[in-house]
C-alpha positions, -999 to 999 in steps of 0.1 A, spaced: 488 651 -526 478 677 -552 477 677 -590 510 678 -608 527 708 -625 506 726 -650 533 721 -676 554 691 -687 591 700 -690 599 673 -715 569 682 -736 579 719 -736 614 709 -747 600 687 -775 578 716 -787 608 739 -789 630 713 -806 610 713 -839 631 739 -857 666 741 -840 696 725 -857 713 719 -824 706 716 -787 727 724 -756 716 706 -723 730 722 -691 736 699 -661 724 667 -677 729 646 -646 732 609 -655 716 617 -689 684 598 -682 660 626 -693 681 636 -723 681 600 -735 643 599 -734 642 631 -753 668 621 -779 645 607 -806 627 641 -809 658 663 -809 681 674 -838 713 655 -848 738 678 -829 734 677 -791 760 687 -765 754 682 -727 774 695 -697 777 678 -663 800 691 -636 798 664 -609 825 638 -613 801 610 -603 774 618 -628 797 628 -657 810 593 -666 775 579 -662 761 605 -686 789 598 -711 782 560 -711 745 565 -715 746 593 -741 776 585 -763 758 557 -781 731 582 -789 756 606 -806 754 631 -777 787 648 -768 791 652 -730 814 678 -716 824 680 -679 821 717 -672 805 742 -650 771 754 -663 778 790 -654 810 792 -675 803 773 -707 832 761 -729 816 769 -762 818 797 -788 793 826 -790 760 820 -808 767 782 -811 732 768 -803 697 773 -814 682 758 -782 696 757 -746 677 736 -721 682 733 -683 663 713 -657 672 723 -621 708 733 -630 724 766 -620 729 789 -649 741 824 -658 717 844 -680 747 863 -696 763 830 -706 730 816 -719 726 847 -740 762 845 -752 759 809 -765 724 812 -781 723 820 -818 701 849 -828 664 838 -826 674 809 -803 654 798 -773 662 789 -737 639 766 -716 645 760 -679 626 745 -650 639 755 -616 632 751 -579 612 781 -565 618 801 -534 589 785 -515 602 749 -519 601 730 -485 592 763 -468 580 743 -438 616 734 -429 626 770 -424 611 773 -389 631 743 -377 663 752 -396 668 790 -396 701 785 -414 683 771 -444 695 789 -475 672 817 -488 678 820 -526 652 848 -530 630 853 -560 653 839 -587 625 836 -612 620 873 -612 658 880 -612 664 857 -642 634 870 -661 646 906 -657 681 896 -667 668 882 -700 645 912 -706 674 936 -702 691 917 -731 661 921 -753 647 886 -749 610 878 -751 602 860 -718 574 839 -705 574 824 -669 551 806 -646 554 792 -611 534 766 -592 533 754 -556 518 721 -545 517 700 -514 536 667 -516 541 639 -490 573 619 -484 565 584 -471 586 589 -441 612 613 -425 639 590 -439 632 598 -476 631 636 -469 663 633 -449 680 615 -478 670 644 -501 686 669 -476 718 648 -477 721 648 -515 712 685 -518 737 700 -493 730 735 -505 695 734 -489 707 734 -453 744 743 -449 764 718 -428 734 695 -424 742 665 -402 716 639 -392 730 633 -357 735 669 -348 702 680 -364 681 650 -352 661 670 -326 651 696 -353 642 668 -377 620 651 -352 602 683 -343 596 690 -379 583 655 -384 559 659 -355 546 691 -370 542 679 -406 533 642 -403 500 634 -418 482 602 -429 500 603 -463 534 610 -448 556 640 -441 540 669 -459 559 698 -475 554 724 -502 571 718 -535 577 749 -556 588 749 -593 589 775 -620 594 774 -658 610 801 -679 610 803 -717 632 831 -732 638 838 -769 668 858 -781 661 885 -807 667 874 -842 
């Protein structure tokens, strides 16, 4: 319903990939985005993916592109210290300490994450909705304490899902949003939410994203 993000995550990654000799992608999912970026990235690329459904999909897609896929948690990375010049992360959990550990001196970290105001309209109907707090500030401070140069920006926009069904599907595949979410048990709350947020374009909610760029001291 409103203009898109004021940054392009893939474009930001491409800009940071001009000098690095290697790249580490955290939580690559099915590898779709990394496959698109591959022609502009250096020869050595390693990606992690924890979910047992996505990991083999990522392997099949990325192995022909000479990308090594490791099934591992992104908050505990199975690589040596100072191994990578660029670490990238789109919507994957991470630990600033681990990112700092695996980055080589002068290396950069780029991440896009979901902000604390995301789908804020749901909270009135689902009080148990997880409150993650201001992670953007927390992450930025964690990198600053380690001597990193940090830039961050956040953007909220109104978006419309065509129907309640599409948004409900998203709640089912992101179970951390509303703990123990169940369509049948939560139907009354869903319908009340739909009644409140339904507009001509669909079910309207706020989408919140932020971008952090952090550079390790040389």
